[in-house]
NUKE-247948 format. One record per residue (C-alpha): residue number from 1; residue in three letters; z, y, x. Coordinates in steps of 0.02 Angstrom, whole numbers, plus 32768, in hexadecimal, padded with zeros to 4 digits. Layout:
BEGIN
(r NUM,"Ala",(Z,Y,X)) ...
This chain:
BEGIN
(r 1,"Met",(1D06,D3BF,E274)) (r 2,"Arg",(1D7B,D34E,E2D6)) (r 3,"Gln",(1E27,D399,E302)) (r 4,"Ile",(1EB2,D34D,E36F)) (r 5,"Val",(1F6A,D398,E34F)) (r 6,"Leu",(1FC6,D375,E3F2)) (r 7,"Asp",(207E,D385,E431)) (r 8,"Thr",(20DA,D349,E4BD)) (r 9,"Glu",(2198,D32C,E4E1)) (r 10,"Thr",(21C8,D34A,E596)) (r 11,"Thr",(2260,D337,E61B)) (r 12,"Gly",(2269,D3F1,E623)) (r 13,"Leu",(221B,D49B,E614)) (r 14,"Ser",(2193,D4A0,E69E)) (r 15,"Pro",(2128,D42B,E70A)) (r 16,"Ser",(2131,D4A6,E79B)) (r 17,"Gln",(21E8,D466,E7A2)) (r 18,"Gly",(21AC,D3B8,E7AF)) (r 19,"His",(21C3,D38F,E6F7)) (r 20,"Arg",(2167,D308,E68C)) (r 21,"Ile",(2125,D2CD,E5E5)) (r 22,"Ile",(2188,D252,E595)) (r 23,"Glu",(2139,D251,E4EA)) (r 24,"Ile",(2093,D273,E4A7)) (r 25,"Gly",(2062,D277,E3F1)) (r 26,"Cys",(1FBC,D29E,E3A4)) (r 27,"Leu",(1F7C,D2A0,E2F1)) (r 28,"Glu",(1EBD,D2A2,E2C9)) (r 29,"Leu",(1E69,D316,E248)) (r 30,"Val",(1DBC,D314,E211)) (r 31,"Asp",(1D79,D39B,E1A1)) (r 32,"Arg",(1E28,D3D1,E183)) (r 33,"Arg",(1E74,D330,E14A)) (r 34,"Leu",(1EE6,D2B2,E1A5)) (r 35,"Thr",(1E85,D210,E1C9)) (r 36,"Gly",(1F1C,D1A5,E1F0)) (r 37,"Arg",(1EE7,D193,E29F)) (r 38,"Glu",(1F68,D1BD,E31B)) (r 39,"Phe",(1F91,D1AB,E3DB)) (r 40,"His",(204B,D19F,E401)) (r 41,"Cys",(20A9,D165,E493)) (r 42,"Phe",(214A,D176,E501)) (r 43,"Leu",(2135,D178,E5C3)) (r 44,"His",(21A3,D162,E64F)) (r 45,"Pro",(21B3,D208,E6B9)) (r 46,"Asp",(2206,D1B3,E755)) (r 47,"Arg",(2279,D23B,E757)) (r 48,"Glu",(231F,D270,E6FA)) (r 49,"Ile",(2319,D2D8,E656)) (r 50,"Asp",(2371,D37C,E645)) (r 51,"Glu",(23FE,D37C,E5E3)) (r 52,"Ala",(23C4,D416,E579)) (r 53,"Ala",(2324,D3B7,E55E)) (r 54,"Gln",(2374,D31B,E526)) (r 55,"Arg",(23DA,D37C,E4A4)) (r 56,"Val",(2336,D3B7,E466)) (r 57,"His",(22E1,D317,E455)) (r 58,"Gly",(2372,D295,E45C)) (r 59,"Ile",(2306,D227,E4D5)) (r 60,"Ser",(235D,D1DF,E56A)) (r 61,"Leu",(2312,D187,E5F9)) (r 62,"Asp",(236C,D0E6,E5CA)) (r 63,"Asp",(22F8,D0F2,E526)) (r 64,"Leu",(2267,D0F5,E599)) (r 65,"Glu",(228F,D067,E602)) (r 66,"Thr",(21F4,CFFE,E5DA)) (r 67,"Ala",(2183,D097,E5B4)) (r 68,"Pro",(20D5,D099,E5FF)) (r 69,"Arg",(20A9,D128,E680)) (r 70,"Phe",(2036,D1A7,E65E)) (r 71,"Ala",(1FA4,D16E,E6D0)) (r 72,"Glu",(1FB1,D0C5,E670)) (r 73,"Ile",(1F84,D11E,E5C5)) (r 74,"Ala",(1F20,D1B7,E608)) (r 75,"Asp",(1E78,D160,E5E5)) (r 76,"Glu",(1EA2,D13B,E53C)) (r 77,"Phe",(1EEC,D1DE,E515)) (r 78,"Leu",(1E5C,D239,E551)) (r 79,"Leu",(1DE3,D1D9,E4EC)) (r 80,"Phe",(1E49,D1F4,E44E)) (r 81,"Ile",(1E40,D2B9,E46B)) (r 82,"Ala",(1D88,D2B7,E4AB)) (r 83,"Glu",(1D1F,D34B,E468)) (r 84,"Ala",(1D94,D375,E3E9)) (r 85,"Glu",(1DF5,D423,E3C2)) (r 86,"Leu",(1EA2,D406,E3F8)) (r 87,"Ile",(1F18,D467,E382)) (r 88,"Ile",(1FBB,D488,E3EE)) (r 89,"His",(2057,D4FC,E3CD)) (r 90,"Asn",(207A,D56B,E46E)) (r 91,"Ala",(1FDF,D507,E4B9)) (r 92,"Asp",(2001,D54C,E574)) (r 93,"Phe",(2099,D4D5,E57E)) (r 94,"Asp",(2052,D43A,E540)) (r 95,"Val",(1FA9,D452,E594)) (r 96,"Gly",(1FF9,D483,E63D)) (r 97,"Phe",(206A,D3D9,E629)) (r 98,"Ile",(1FCE,D378,E60A)) (r 99,"Glu",(1F71,D3C0,E69E)) (r 100,"Tyr",(1FFD,D3A3,E712)) (r 101,"Glu",(1FFE,D2E9,E6E8)) (r 102,"Leu",(1F38,D2E1,E6EC)) (r 103,"Lys",(1F54,D32D,E7B1)) (r 104,"Leu",(1FDE,D2C3,E7CE)) (r 105,"Met",(1F79,D22C,E7BC)) (r 106,"Gly",(1EE6,D276,E819)) (r 107,"His",(1E79,D276,E77B)) (r 108,"Ala",(1DBE,D2BA,E79A)) (r 109,"Gln",(1DC8,D32F,E706)) (r 110,"Pro",(1E7A,D36D,E700)) (r 111,"Lys",(1E59,D408,E694)) (r 112,"Val",(1E6C,D3E4,E5DA)) (r 113,"Thr",(1DD4,D45F,E5A6)) (r 114,"Glu",(1D6D,D3DD,E5FE)) (r 115,"His",(1D9D,D361,E57B)) (r 116,"Ala",(1DBC,D3C9,E4D5)) (r 117,"Ser",(1DC8,D47E,E49B)) (r 118,"Val",(1E78,D4C2,E473)) (r 119,"Leu",(1EAD,D530,E3EA)) (r 120,"Asp",(1F63,D571,E3F6)) (r 121,"Thr",(1FB4,D58B,E34A)) (r 122,"Leu",(2040,D5FC,E39F)) (r 123,"Ala",(1FBB,D673,E3DD)) (r 124,"Leu",(1F69,D665,E328)) (r 125,"Ala",(201A,D686,E2DB)) (r 126,"Arg",(2038,D726,E33A)) (r 127,"Arg",(1FA3,D768,E300)) (r 128,"Met",(1FB9,D749,E252)) (r 129,"His",(2074,D766,E24F)) (r 130,"Pro",(208B,D7F5,E2D8)) (r 131,"Gly",(213D,D820,E2F5)) (r 132,"Gln",(2180,D782,E29C)) (r 133,"Arg",(21CB,D6E7,E2D3)) (r 134,"Asn",(2145,D663,E300)) (r 135,"Ser",(2199,D5D2,E339)) (r 136,"Leu",(215D,D52B,E2E4)) (r 137,"Asp",(2210,D522,E280)) (r 138,"Ala",(21EE,D5DC,E23C)) (r 139,"Leu",(2135,D5B3,E20A)) (r 140,"Cys",(2178,D50F,E1B6)) (r 141,"Lys",(21EC,D585,E14B)) (r 142,"Arg",(2166,D5FE,E133)) (r 143,"Tyr",(20EB,D592,E0F0)) (r 144,"Glu",(2162,D51D,E091)) (r 145,"Val",(213C,D496,E101)) (r 146,"Asp",(21D4,D40C,E0EB)) (r 147,"Ala",(2224,D3E4,E196)) (r 148,"Ser",(22CC,D3A9,E148)) (r 149,"Asn",(22AC,D302,E195)) (r 150,"Arg",(229A,D33F,E24A)) (r 151,"Asp",(2353,D330,E29A)) (r 152,"Val",(2303,D333,E34C)) (r 153,"His",(225E,D373,E399)) (r 154,"Gly",(21DE,D2E3,E3A8)) (r 155,"Ala",(2136,D2EC,E3D7)) (r 156,"Leu",(20E1,D294,E341)) (r 157,"Ile",(2168,D2DF,E2CD)) (r 158,"Asp",(212B,D390,E30D)) (r 159,"Ser",(2078,D361,E309)) (r 160,"Asp",(2088,D331,E256)) (r 161,"Leu",(20E0,D3D9,E225)) (r 162,"Leu",(2068,D43A,E28F)) (r 163,"Ser",(1FD7,D3EF,E231)) (r 164,"Arg",(2019,D422,E186)) (r 165,"Val",(2040,D4D5,E1D0)) (r 166,"Tyr",(1FA3,D4F7,E21D)) (r 167,"Leu",(1F3D,D4BD,E17C)) (r 168,"Ala",(1FAE,D530,E114)) (r 169,"Met",(1F8E,D5BB,E199)) (r 170,"Thr",(1EDC,D5AF,E193)) (r 171,"Gly",(1EA7,D58D,E0DF)) (r 172,"Gly",(1F33,D53D,E07C)) (r 173,"Gln",(1EE6,D48E,E086)) (r 174,"Thr",(1F70,D40E,E083)) (r 175,"Ala",(1F63,D378,E111)) (r 176,"Leu",(1F18,D2FF,E087)) (r 177,"Ser",(1EED,D254,E0D7)) (r 178,"Leu",(1E38,D21A,E0DC)) (r 179,"Asp",(1E8E,D168,E0D9)) (r 180,"Ala",(1F23,D13D,E077)) (r 181,"Asp",(1F37,D0A2,E0E8)) (r 182,"Thr",(1F63,D0D9,E18A)) (r 183,"Glu",(1FA7,D033,E1D8)) (r 184,"Gly",(1F3C,D00A,E27D)) (r 185,"Gly",(1F19,D0C1,E28F)) (r 186,"Arg",(1F8E,D0DC,E31C)) (r 187,"Val",(1F59,D0DF,E3C6)) (r 188,"Gly",(1FDA,D0C9,E44D)) (r 189,"Gly",(2093,D08C,E45D)) (r 190,"Gly",(20F9,D0AE,E3C5)) (r 191,"His",(219D,D0B0,E407)) (r 192,"Ala",(21F2,D0BA,E4B1)) (r 193,"Gly",(220A,CFFC,E4F8)) (r 194,"Asp",(216E,CFC7,E48C)) (r 195,"Asp",(20F5,CF68,E4EC)) (r 196,"His",(205D,CFD4,E50A)) (r 197,"Pro",(1FC9,CF98,E491)) (r 198,"Thr",(1F1D,CF7C,E4E3)) (r 199,"Gly",(1EB7,CF5C,E43E)) (r 200,"Gly",(1E8D,CF9A,E39A)) (r 201,"Leu",(1E56,D041,E3D9)) (r 202,"Gln",(1DCF,D090,E371)) (r 203,"His",(1D74,D0F1,E3FD)) (r 204,"Ala",(1D40,D1A7,E3DD)) (r 205,"Arg",(1C8F,D17F,E41D)) (r 206,"Asp",(1C82,D10D,E380)) (r 207,"Leu",(1CA3,D19A,E30C)) (r 208,"Lys",(1BF7,D1E1,E2BE)) (r 209,"Leu",(1C2F,D296,E2BB)) (r 210,"Val",(1BC2,D32C,E2A2)) (r 211,"Val",(1C0C,D3BB,E2FF)) (r 212,"Val",(1BB8,D46E,E2BA)) (r 213,"Lys",(1BF3,D4F7,E320)) (r 214,"Ala",(1C0C,D59F,E2D1)) (r 215,"Thr",(1B7D,D625,E2EA)) (r 216,"Lys",(1BA6,D6D7,E335)) (r 217,"Glu",(1BA9,D717,E27F)) (r 218,"Glu",(1C1D,D696,E23E)) (r 219,"Ala",(1C97,D6A2,E2D5)) (r 220,"Ala",(1C9C,D766,E2B4)) (r 221,"Ala",(1CBD,D74F,E1F8)) (r 222,"His",(1D47,D6D1,E21E)) (r 223,"Asp",(1D9C,D750,E295)) (r 224,"Ala",(1D87,D7D6,E21A)) (r 225,"Leu",(1DDB,D762,E188)) (r 226,"Leu",(1E6F,D739,E206)) (r 227,"Glu",(1E8C,D7F6,E217)) (r 228,"Lys",(1E8D,D80E,E162)) (r 229,"Ile",(1F08,D787,E14C)) (r 230,"Ala",(1F71,D7D6,E1DA)) (r 231,"Ser",(1F71,D877,E181)) (r 232,"Ile",(1FBF,D832,E0E2)) (r 233,"Ser",(202A,D7AA,E11F)) (r 234,"Gln",(20CA,D801,E13D)) (r 235,"Ser",(2144,D789,E0E5)) (r 236,"Pro",(21F4,D76C,E137)) (r 237,"Asp",(221D,D6C9,E188)) 
């Protein structure tokens, strides 16, 4: 099973106000293990960044002076997530921004679900821990995921934390790497201002993956398990 843990940073809270994506971070999981492959890039938004947003992620417009535009990396990004399950915390936020960017560039398939399926870990957490705080920070604390090195929000940092939280939430498996040598596994620009790479991408179509979909009976059993976990998971934050 191929999954992509995804997070974005933006210029503000809502694409309806013209806000844009300035960072995308994705980590690949195959059979619940980190493969070392990632997609990460900073993006120039062609607009100012709200002060409140900048305080959260620490990214200024000057940092993005030589970063590519979303349209320049769209094909590469969509290829990376193609036919995977996207693991996103508060998926409506990130999906809304990605679809806004795709619409702005006139993409023929602007809906994220035309490229990948989506699992919202915030909705999952709310089912498992009703009435409790279910932010990523709260879940890191609840599942004892070390977030001490996170001074500010960052798309790749938050994707790494979310991968570990998701695995803990859904069975306790830690995010073990399939390949200890992750050098060369990155797709996309590593830092704002870096030249955008065009080579070294291992295309998703080259991966020989077997996707086995759950039967109706297996899906029902999975839902029953989540309900059982929710009934006994009442630990405080």
